[in-house]
Structures are given as structure tokens and as C-alpha cells.
N, C-alpha and C positions, 0 to 999 in steps of 0.2 A: 508836765505841768499842769496843763489847765484838762486834761482830760479827767484825771479824777476830782476835781471839782465839777465838772460836767456831769461823770458819773454820780456824782452824790445829790445835785441837782434834782438830775432825771428822776432819782430814787424819792425824793422828797414830791416832786408832782406827781408821781405815781400815787405813793401812797396817801396824799392827799384828797386826790381825785377818786379814791377807794372808799375812803371811810366818809362819810356824807353826814352831815347834821339833818336830822331828818324834820319835816311837819310831823308835829306832834300837840296835842292839847292835854294841856292839867285837867285831871278826873278830880281834883279834891287833896291835893296837896294840903295838910293843916298842918304838920310841924316840920317843913321843909319847903324850900325853895328849889323848884328845876331849873338849872342853869342849861344845859344841852341834854340832846339825845343823838348819839351817833351808831350808825348799822354801819357794821363792815364786811362784807362787798355790800354795795347800793348801788344800783345805776338808776334810780330816780325818787328825790327827797319826797315828792309826796305818797309816794306807794314804791318802796321797794319791792322787787320781785324776789322772791325767795325759790331756789332751785332744789328740787328735791335730791336727797344724798348729798347735802351740802351742810355743813355749819357757818352759822352766822355769829359774830363777836357783834354785842349790845353795849354799849358804853353810855353812862347814865350820869353826869354833872349835877350835882345837889347840895346844897348848905341847907346843916340841920338845924332846926329851930328850937332843939330840944337836943338833951344829953339821955341815952338810951344805950342799956350794955349788952343788948339784943335785937336782933330784928330779922322779919320771915320777908322772903318775896312770894310773889303770885303771878302768875301769867294766866290771862284767860283771851279765848280768841272767841270774837262776837261775830256770830253768823247768823245773820236774818234777825238780828236781835235777840239772839241765843247765846249767853256765855258759856263756853264751855272750855273748862280746867283744861292746862298744857302744862303749867307748874305750877304746884300748890304747897302752899306751907313751907318754903326751900328756908331752912335755916341760914341765911343772908352772912352771918358771920363766922361760919363755921367752916373750917378746910383752906380757907382763902382764895376759895374761887372766884369770889364775886371781887376781890382786891380792898374788899371792908375789914377792917381790924375793931372790934368794937373792945371799949366804948366808943359809940357815934357820939361825939361833944357840941354843944349846941354852939352855934357860930362859925362852927369849920366847915371847908368845903371838902367835899368827898366825890371820888367817882366809882362808882358800882359797873362792875364788868362781868357779865358772863356768856355764856355760847347758846346759842339756839341749834339743835340738829333740828334738820326740817326732813322727817323721815320718808321711806318710798311711799307708806300706806297712806301718805296725807292726799286727801282730793285736792284738785286744781281749784282754787277758790280765791276769790279777794274776801279779805278778814279785815277788823278792825283790832288790833291788838290792845290789850290792857293790863299794863304792866303796875303791881304797886309793891312800896317797900313799906310795910308796918311797923311799930315799934311793938314788938314783942313783951316789953313787961305791961303795955296797956294793950293787949292784942283783943280783949274781948270790948273794951272801949273804942276800940277804931280810930287810933291816931294814925294816922296816915303820914308819912314822911314825904312820900312820894309817889304822884299816880300817873300817870301817860296813856291816852289813846294814841295811837298811829295807825296809819293804813297799810296793808301789808296785802303783798298777792302771791301765792304760792304756784307755783309752775312748774314743767318738765324744763 
């Protein structure tokens, strides 16, 4: 009788330990508010170590401050002050990969989810990741729904 309850409790503890709220800095969210950023799996909330040939799940919880029918996300790795694009102008509402369904409505909370594969050819290094979700309707005007920077380390 206690064994199933214990198994569920252990699974919950393991999953909570593996999905970590990471330390991040808001880098210019204009029409949204970041609530939290999580990486799964992550062993260090100050700088997750990402291993070659593995994929990581990124969850970003945010509240929209405007309504938009389309959005794009972009990921840069900042290496010694130079922005290197990893994901560029990806349609965040297309295909359902992000978990977002457009329109994104003002005042509602959303969870943006994506997978980040770490390729074998990526060098071992410490980087700052900069991830943005931008309102596509005013993309050229730069209405940023959310933007965060977080320290990461790519390792073998």
C-alpha cells in the first residue's frame, strides 16, 4: 500500500531535481514579463553544463503584455563578446514544438518550450546564451516579448 506512494514521491523528487530554475538576466523584455527559466536536465543553476550529443529542454514561463498573432525566437551564444547565432528567426507558433499557440494574448501566462541539441562538433567552452521571443507583427520595430541571458558551459 505504501510502496506505490513511495515510488511516486521518489519520481517527483528526481524530476524536480533534474529540472532546474536557472539564474538569468532579463536583457530587454518589452512587451512581456519573464516569470522563470528552466533547463532539463541541469546540474548547476548558475551555469548549466551541457554535454555533447545530448538534448536539453528549455522552459520559459512568461506573461504577455500585448497580443500578437505570430512570434519568432532567436538564440545566440555570446563568446568573448561576439554573438554567434544558434537558432535564427524560428517561427515559435508553427508546428507546436514550442508549446505556444498563437495568438498570444495580452495578460495571459504562457510556457515556451524548446529542445536544444548540443552537437558533437561544438567546442568545449563557457558561453552566455541570449534567447529572445519577438512579436513578428512588429519584428522590424523590435518589440521583444522576452529576452534573457544565462551562463552555460558546453562540456564532453
